[in-house]
Structures are given as structure tokens and as C-alpha cells.
C-alpha positions, 0 to 999 in steps of 0.5 A: 499500500502507498501512503496515498492509498492509506490516506484515501482509506482513512478519509472514509472510515476509521479502521480502529487501529493505528496505521503507520506508513513504512518506507523501504530503501532499495525496495524490491518485492522481497524487501517490501514483504520482509521489511515490515515483518522483520521490524514488527518481529523485532519490536515484539521481541524487545517488548517481551511479546511473541508473534502468536496470533499476528499475521501479515496480510498481503493484498493488491489494490487491484484485488476484489472479492465476491461477498460470499468469498469475503465472508470466507476470508473474514472467517479464515482470518479469525482462525489465525492460520495461513490463508491461500487465495487464487485468481477466480479469473485465471486461464487454468483450473486450480489444481486439486489438493491431491494434485498439489500433494503429488507435486510436493512428493514428485516435483519433477512432474512440474518440469515435464508439463508447462500446463501443470506449472501454469495451473499451480501458478494461480495459487499462493500469490502475494497478490492476496494472502495471509501468512502468520508472522511466526512462519515468516520469522521461522523461515527467515523471510522471503528469498531475495534471489527470487526478485531476479526470476519472475518475482516468485518469492510467494511460491517459493515461500509456500513450498518451503513452509509446507516442506518445513512442516513435513520435516518437523512432522507437524501434521496439524500444520501440514493438514491445515496448509493442504486444506487451504490449498485444496479450497482457496478463497477466490478473488478477482484481479483487475491487473491480470484482466487488463493484460492481453493474451500475449502479455499473459503468456509472456508473464507465465513463461517467465514464471514457469522458468522461476518455478524450475529454479525454485524446484532445483533450489528445494532439491539442494536444500533437501540434500542438506544445505538447510534441511529446514528450508530457511532462507540462506543468510546471503539471501536475507535482505532483512535480519529476523530475530532468532526463533525455534525451528 
């Protein structure tokens, strides 16, 4: 959100809480997400408070919701977990929970089919998502190297979060994540609708290449670089406070 957008919101309604604009120098996608999360986590730590029950809402001003989906979103927020959303006006069907599970077990499937990759790309976008702050701190934020390959830091983070939960054998978290993936909240993305077919295809091609890099990096982490899938220090554009694995 820009300061201008925030001022427009405050003209019409009092949200009931303090809104503080935050400027990030050297702005990039990951810096925009990591900066506020790291600052908030460090502030809570200094006050002797935890991140329990606090989430980061990522939301583009191009996004809108049908009233029924907005009601689902409100209910999901109350549960204070990860909330996955998906474009309702996408060019491909959203993959099922079973299909996503098969991709996690056999990521090479995504390398064999651009169509499968394109379908998966509609999910877990930072265009609209809710991520518990403790998860962002635990994984040390979003990986800055993804800024250079299609800006797919959102897909990388979601995959690492699921794999992290599997590594810890936190079956409750795994179940919650897969349930959210299998029944995402739908939204309309005006920016996507404004793109012509050629622009959409160019964007998808770029993102498909990013997914291939992410898969290779995850395989490297599985091989022992970091079995808990945390962002390497060399890719942290903001420093997060230490937290239990």
C-alpha cells in the first residue's frame, strides 16, 4: 500500500487501529514483504511479546472479492492460520489438493508439463494472502534471489513452509496447509484482466522458468544445505530475530 492509498482509506472510515506508513530503501518485492515483518517481529521481541496470533496480510489494490468469498476470508482470518487465495479469473483450473500433494512428493512432474506449472501458478500469490508472522520469522523471510526470476518469492515461500512442516512432522500444520490449498478463497485480479493474451503468456513463461529454479533450489536444501528450508543468510535482505526451528 502507498501512503496515498492509506490516506484515501482513512477519509472514509476509521479502521480502529493505528496505521503507520513504512518506507523501504532499495525496494524490491522481497524487501517490501520482509521489511515490515522483520521490524514488527523485532519490536515484539524487545517488548517481551511473541508473534502468536499475528499475521501479515498481503493484498493488491487490484484485488476484489465476491461477498460470499469475503465472508469466507473473514472467517479464515479469525482462525489465525495461513490463508491461500487464487485468481477466480485465471486461464487454468486450480489444481486439486491431491494434485498439489503429488507435486510436493514428485516435483519433477512440474518440469515435464508447462500446463501443470501454469495451473499451480494461480495459487499462493502475494497478490492476496495471509501468512502468520511466526512462519515468516521461522523461515527467515522471503528469498531475495527470487526478485531476479519472475518475482516468485511467494511460491518459493509456500513450498518451503509446507516442506518445513513435513520435516518437523507437524501433521496439524501440514493438514491445515493442504486444506487451504485444496479450497482457496477466490478473488478477481483487475491487473491480470487488463493484460492481453500475449502479455499473459509472456508473464507465465517467465514465472514457469522461476518455478524450475525454485524446484532445483529445494532439491539442494533437501540434500542438506538447510534441511529446514530457511532462507540462506546471503539471501536475507532483512535480519529476523532468532526463533525455534
